[in-house]
C-alpha positions, 0 to 999 in steps of 0.5 A: 506740465507744458513743454516749451516749443517754438512752434504751436502744436495742433491736434487733428482728429479725423471723425468723418467715418461711418464705422461700417465694420461695427455693424451699428447705425451709430458711427463708432466714434459716437458709441459710448464708454461710460458716460462719454462717447469714444470721440470725447474720450479721444479728444480729452487728453489733447484738450487738457494738455497745455502744449496743445494749442487747438484741436481740429475735428474733421466731421462728416457733412451729415453728422447729426451727433456732434451738435449734441456734445457739450465738448463742441463748445470747448475753446480749443475746438475747431471743426471742418468738414471732411472728405470721402477718404481719410486722407481727404479729411486729414487734408481738409483739416491741415488746410484749416490749420494753414488758414488759421496761421499754422503753416509753420506749426506741427500737428498730431493726427489721432484716430477718432476711435482711439480713446485710450491715449495717455498724456505721457504719449503726447509728451514723448512725441513732443520730446522725440521730434527734437531728434527727428525733423521728419516727424514721429509716430506712436507704435508698438513692437510685435510680440507675436511671430508674423507670417506672410500668406498667399491666396490659399491662406497658407504660409509663404514665410515668416518675418523676423518680428524684431523688424515689425512695429504696429503703427498707432496714433498720434502721428506727429509732423510739420503741418505744411510738410504733411499737407504737401506729402498727402497732396503729392501721394494722392496725385501719384496714386499712392495708397495712403494707409496712415499719415506716415505712409504719405510721408514715406512715399515722399522720401521721409523717414519718420521715427518710432516712439514706443506706445502702449497696447492699451492705445487700441483702435475701436474697430470691432465689438471686441475692441469696444469691450477692451477699451471699456476695461482700459478706461475703467482702470 
């Protein structure tokens, strides 16, 4: 069911990476689970969700896999070429949204290799932004004890796990605010690990929305197995 919002909501999927940690010639977003690629699974909930206006997919300039997917012709899909780093690719995607008239809209940035997202999570982010003008992200609380180590890989201290949350995607922000935060953070030499880190560097305080352990990012072969099990449920 669509949630009424004054601005349009876009999704942005940076898919320009080569996935070197998987040790495969095929970028991880194009590995298959069932009869679909990971990227197709990651796109699916956004494409069918009535509150999502368009989905911007950011591609590597030499991507040879995307043209083979039927999803490329979906009426909601817009593509743009990415940059060297994730932040560059997200910036290019945001510039595309702005060029298409979305400067005053909101955007959900989602990992291309995170195929197990639920539509419910999209709904929860949309609701949560009503009380957080700085944006919201999906995250899960740490259930394990967290240790800080030194160079010798021995324990320096233990961090109270109640203060630790593990960031996920989507991460949901105003388009222009996020674009400006990324540009300023890059200019300042800030290491941008996710979109929220760019926002934090510029003084914003995004809210956390509880996600799911199943919303895993496929980085290694073990993750691929876990994602396959989750999607088969």
